[in-house]
C-alpha positions in Angstrom: 0.0 0.0 0.0 1.2 3.5 -0.8 2.4 5.6 2.1 0.6 8.9 2.2 2.4 12.3 2.7 1.6 16.0 2.7 3.8 18.4 0.9 4.4 22.1 1.8 6.4 24.3 -0.6 6.1 27.3 -2.9 8.9 28.4 -5.3 10.6 26.7 -8.2 13.1 25.2 -5.9 10.4 23.0 -4.4 9.0 21.7 -7.7 11.6 19.0 -8.5 11.2 17.7 -5.0 7.4 17.5 -5.3 7.8 15.7 -8.7 10.2 13.2 -7.1 7.8 12.4 -4.4 4.8 12.1 -6.8 6.8 9.8 -9.1 7.8 7.6 -6.1 5.9 5.0 -4.0 4.5 7.8 -1.9 1.0 9.2 -2.4 0.9 13.0 -2.1 -2.4 13.4 -0.3 -2.4 17.2 -0.4 -0.1 20.2 -1.1 0.2 23.4 0.9 1.5 26.5 -0.8 1.4 30.3 -0.6 -1.8 31.8 -1.8 -2.0 33.3 -5.3 -0.7 36.8 -5.6 -1.7 39.8 -7.7 1.2 40.6 -10.1 2.2 44.0 -11.6 -0.2 46.7 -12.9 -2.5 44.3 -14.6 -3.4 42.8 -11.3 -3.2 39.3 -12.8 -3.6 36.6 -10.2 -0.5 34.3 -10.3 -0.3 30.9 -8.6 2.9 29.7 -7.1 5.1 27.2 -9.1 4.2 24.4 -6.7 0.5 25.3 -7.0 0.8 25.0 -10.8 2.7 21.7 -10.6 0.1 20.3 -8.2 -2.7 21.1 -10.6 -0.8 19.1 -13.4 -0.8 16.1 -11.1 -4.3 16.5 -9.8 -3.2 16.9 -6.2 -5.6 18.9 -3.9 -4.1 22.3 -3.0 -4.5 24.3 0.1 -3.3 27.8 0.4 -4.2 29.5 3.7 -2.9 33.0 4.2 -2.0 31.9 7.7 -1.4 28.3 8.6 -2.4 28.8 12.2 -6.2 28.2 11.9 -8.6 25.6 13.1 -9.6 24.3 9.7 -6.0 23.3 8.7 -5.3 22.1 12.2 -8.2 19.7 12.0 -7.4 18.7 8.5 -3.9 17.7 9.5 -5.0 16.1 12.8 -7.7 14.0 11.1 -5.6 12.9 8.1 -4.0 9.5 8.1 -0.7 11.0 6.9 2.3 10.4 9.0 4.9 12.5 7.2 4.6 16.2 6.2 7.5 17.4 4.0 8.3 21.1 4.1 10.6 22.9 1.7 10.7 26.6 1.1 7.0 26.9 2.1 7.2 30.5 3.2 5.5 30.2 6.6 6.7 29.1 10.0 4.9 25.9 11.0 2.8 26.7 14.2 3.8 24.9 17.3 0.3 23.4 17.8 0.6 21.7 14.4 4.0 20.3 15.3 2.5 18.8 18.5 -0.2 16.8 16.6 0.4 13.2 17.7 1.8 10.7 15.2 2.9 13.4 12.7 6.5 14.0 11.6 7.3 17.3 10.0 10.5 17.0 8.0 12.2 20.1 6.5 14.5 20.2 3.5 17.0 23.0 4.1 19.5 24.1 1.5 22.6 24.3 3.6 24.8 22.2 5.9 23.1 23.1 9.2 23.8 24.7 11.6 25.6 26.9 9.1 23.2 29.2 7.3 20.0 28.8 9.3 17.3 31.2 8.0 15.8 32.6 4.8 18.6 33.0 2.3 21.1 30.1 2.8 21.9 29.7 -0.9 22.6 33.4 -1.5 24.7 33.8 1.6 26.9 30.8 1.0 27.8 32.3 -2.4 28.3 35.8 -1.2 30.5 34.6 1.6 32.5 32.5 -0.8 32.0 29.1 0.9 33.8 26.2 -0.7 31.0 23.8 0.1 27.3 23.8 0.8 24.7 21.1 0.7 21.3 19.9 1.9 20.0 18.9 5.3 17.0 16.8 6.1 15.8 17.7 9.6 12.9 17.3 12.0 11.0 20.6 12.5 10.9 22.1 16.0 9.4 25.4 17.1 12.7 27.3 16.9 13.7 28.2 13.3 15.9 25.6 11.6 17.1 24.3 14.9 15.8 20.7 14.8 17.9 17.5 14.8 18.9 16.3 11.4 18.9 12.8 10.0 20.7 13.3 6.7 23.2 15.7 5.1 25.1 15.7 1.9 27.5 18.3 0.7 28.5 19.6 -2.7 31.4 21.8 -3.9 30.7 25.3 -5.2 32.1 25.7 -8.7 31.6 29.3 -10.0 27.9 29.0 -9.2 25.4 31.7 -9.1 22.1 31.6 -7.2 20.2 30.1 -10.1 22.6 27.4 -10.9 23.2 26.4 -7.3 19.5 26.3 -6.5 19.0 23.8 -9.3 21.8 21.6 -8.1 20.5 21.6 -4.5 16.9 21.0 -5.6 18.0 17.9 -7.5 20.0 16.7 -4.5 17.1 17.3 -2.2 14.8 15.2 -4.5 17.1 12.3 -3.9 17.8 12.7 -0.2 14.1 13.1 0.8 13.3 9.7 -0.7 16.3 8.1 1.1 15.2 9.8 4.3 11.6 8.5 4.1 12.8 5.0 3.4 15.0 5.1 6.5 12.1 6.3 8.6 9.8 3.6 7.3 12.4 1.0 8.3 12.9 2.6 11.7 16.6 3.2 10.8 16.6 7.0 11.1 19.2 8.5 13.4 18.6 12.1 14.4 21.6 14.2 15.3 21.4 17.4 17.4 23.0 20.5 15.7 26.3 21.8 17.1 25.3 25.1 18.6 28.8 26.5 18.5 28.6 26.5 14.6 25.3 28.3 14.2 25.4 31.0 11.5 22.3 32.8 10.2 21.4 33.6 6.6 19.4 36.7 7.0 16.9 37.6 4.2 18.4 39.5 1.3 17.5 43.2 1.5 17.0 45.4 -1.6 19.6 47.8 -0.3 22.3 45.1 -0.5 21.8 44.8 -4.3 23.5 48.2 -5.0 27.1 47.7 -6.0 29.8 49.0 -3.8 33.0 49.3 -5.9 35.2 49.8 -2.8 35.6 46.1 -2.1 38.0 43.5 -3.6 36.9 42.3 -7.0 36.6 38.7 -5.8 34.1 39.8 -3.2 32.1 41.8 -5.7 32.0 38.8 -8.1 30.6 36.7 -5.2 27.9 39.2 -4.6 27.0 39.4 -8.2 26.7 35.7 -8.4 24.8 35.4 -5.1 22.2 37.9 -6.2 21.8 36.4 -9.7 19.0 36.2 -10.8 17.1 38.0 -8.1 17.3 40.8 -7.0 20.4 41.3 -9.1 23.4 43.5 -8.3 23.2 46.9 -9.9 24.8 50.4 -10.3 23.5 53.7 -11.5 24.7 55.6 -14.5 23.1 58.9 -15.4 20.1 58.0 -13.3 19.7 54.7 -15.2 19.8 51.5 -13.1 22.0 48.8 -14.7 22.2 45.2 -13.5 25.4 43.2 -13.7 24.4 39.7 -14.6 27.8 38.1 -15.0 31.4 39.3 -14.5 34.9 37.9 -14.0 37.9 39.2 -12.0 40.8 40.6 -14.1 44.3 41.6 -13.0 44.0 45.4 -13.5 44.2 48.3 -11.1 42.3 51.5 -10.9 40.2 53.7 -8.5 37.1 51.9 -7.2 34.3 52.5 -9.7 36.6 53.8 -12.5 35.9 52.6 -16.0 39.4 51.3 -17.1 38.8 50.6 -20.8 36.2 50.7 -23.6 34.8 47.3 -22.6 33.6 47.9 -19.1 36.5 46.7 -17.0 35.9 48.5 -13.7 38.3 49.1 -10.9 37.6 47.8 -7.4 39.5 48.1 -4.1 41.7 45.2 -5.3 42.0 44.4 -9.0 39.0 44.9 -11.3 36.0 43.2 -12.8 35.2 42.7 -16.5 31.4 42.6 -17.1 30.3 39.8 -19.4 26.4 40.1 -19.3 24.5 43.3 -18.4 20.9 44.5 -18.3 19.6 48.0 -18.5 16.5 48.5 -16.4 13.4 47.2 -18.2 15.4 45.8 -21.1 16.8 42.4 -22.2 20.1 40.9 -20.9 22.9 41.6 -23.4 26.6 40.7 -23.8 28.8 43.7 -23.3 29.6 44.3 -27.0 25.9 44.6 -27.9 25.1 46.6 -24.8 27.8 49.2 -25.6 26.6 49.5 -29.2 23.5 51.2 -28.0 24.6 52.7 -24.6 27.7 54.6 -23.9 29.8 54.4 -20.8 33.2 56.1 -21.5 36.6 55.1 -20.3 37.6 57.2 -17.3 34.1 57.7 -16.0 33.5 57.1 -12.3 30.6 54.9 -11.5 28.7 55.3 -8.2 
């Protein structure tokens, strides 16, 4: 007989994991996701990626604005589901739900806990130039990302940006959650308490962080550009125009921080310089630097702020 589960997730990161569970020997009884949002000036209602994926599979979808309500408490309490899988859901699981008897809430977290607890573990590990990251499968407790873990697997960062690393970690998560559930079914799961001396928090990315500061070493700026790609994107202003740097590399040139050092947008930093590869003017398409400079002039010797 198929084991039943409930899935809670919202963004694209969660979709391959839901698909992996759906394609396995587990029956996804219901999906929780964030409620549809109005988008842009047209006020079009947009469902989350997990919501859309669930519709494809014919899975019932629940999307309460707040999870702490009697209807969802009773739904979970009365269900014959033992495992609730949570990955980037977007709401903290209320304590009274965690206390429902005979339910195990498992969280898939995109870091090697206790390093990078919190909202932005993928971005922070890139920005801070970690050599390794990974995925942790843990039991959810009332305190954020503090539960004991039953499985971890690490991967090496290799010139990743946020988009590429998210895809790798999502695929890894899809594999690990199935292995974890199989261990639980066989009563072979071993939960390990996190080492409190190694806790590090991955605070939410603020919009103010996206503005480029040229007065840092080039390698740190490259890490920031990669960590914020594709959203919100690292940017600078030129003549009141906001311009995003999508991709750049470090080059062995010196100049004042923010100084345009040649005709191909090599820009000085505190140490060395960056060469921009892909760039995007506000509201326009992403272009390589040659095509961008054909229609937009930034002169050698200018100082960017």
